[in-house]
C-alpha positions in Angstrom: 20.3 -8.4 1.0 20.9 -10.8 3.9 20.9 -7.9 6.3 17.6 -6.6 5.0 16.1 -10.1 5.4 17.4 -10.3 9.0 16.0 -6.9 9.9 12.6 -7.6 8.3 10.8 -8.3 11.6 11.8 -4.8 12.7 11.5 -2.9 9.5 8.5 -4.8 8.1 5.9 -3.1 10.4 7.5 0.3 9.9 7.3 -0.1 6.1 3.7 -1.2 6.4 2.8 1.9 8.5 4.7 4.1 6.0 2.8 2.5 3.1 -0.5 3.0 4.8 0.3 6.6 5.6 1.2 7.3 1.9 -2.1 5.7 0.8 -4.1 7.8 3.2 -2.3 11.0 2.0 -2.9 10.0 -1.6 -6.6 9.5 -1.0 -6.9 12.8 0.9 -5.0 14.7 -1.8 -7.3 13.3 -4.5 -10.4 14.5 -2.6 -8.9 17.9 -2.1 -8.0 18.1 -5.8 -11.5 17.1 -6.8 -13.0 20.0 -4.8 -10.4 22.4 -6.0 -11.0 21.3 -9.6 -14.7 21.8 -9.3 -14.2 25.2 -7.8 -11.8 26.1 -10.7 -14.4 24.9 -13.2 -17.0 27.0 -11.6 -14.7 30.1 -11.7 -13.9 29.4 -15.4 -17.6 29.1 -16.1 -18.4 32.4 -14.4 -15.6 34.1 -16.4 -16.9 32.7 -19.7 -20.4 33.9 -18.8 -19.1 37.4 -17.8 -17.2 37.6 -21.1 -20.3 36.6 -23.1 -18.9 33.4 -24.4 -21.9 31.3 -23.2 -25.6 32.1 -22.9 -27.3 32.6 -19.6 -29.4 29.4 -19.6 -26.3 27.3 -20.5 -24.4 29.0 -17.6 -27.3 28.2 -15.2 -27.4 24.6 -16.2 -23.6 24.1 -15.8 -23.5 26.2 -12.7 -26.1 24.1 -11.0 -24.4 20.8 -11.9 -21.1 22.1 -10.6 -22.6 23.4 -7.3 -24.4 20.1 -6.8 -21.1 18.2 -7.3 -19.3 20.5 -4.8 -22.0 19.9 -2.3 -21.9 16.2 -2.8 -18.1 16.2 -2.3 -18.5 18.2 0.9 -21.2 15.8 2.2 -19.0 12.8 1.5 -16.1 14.4 3.3 -18.4 15.2 6.2 -19.7 11.6 6.3 -16.1 10.2 6.3 -15.1 12.5 9.2 -18.1 11.4 11.3 -17.3 7.7 10.9 
């Protein structure tokens, strides 16, 4: 415990950088997961439509909503990379 306290000026910044890197990775993983989840939902919707489980107009409404959500996620990602 005493040794940890004495080494804090050295290890403190390193721990801060490590924490910051973990937060960035967590945020990026969440964004990737969101886009993947939307793509999976779109695929499941297409499969349900192909199997005749949902009518065509229901499919079109849900498909449009999912495609707009995917486009919005991609635009947000593009905006973040330009900043």
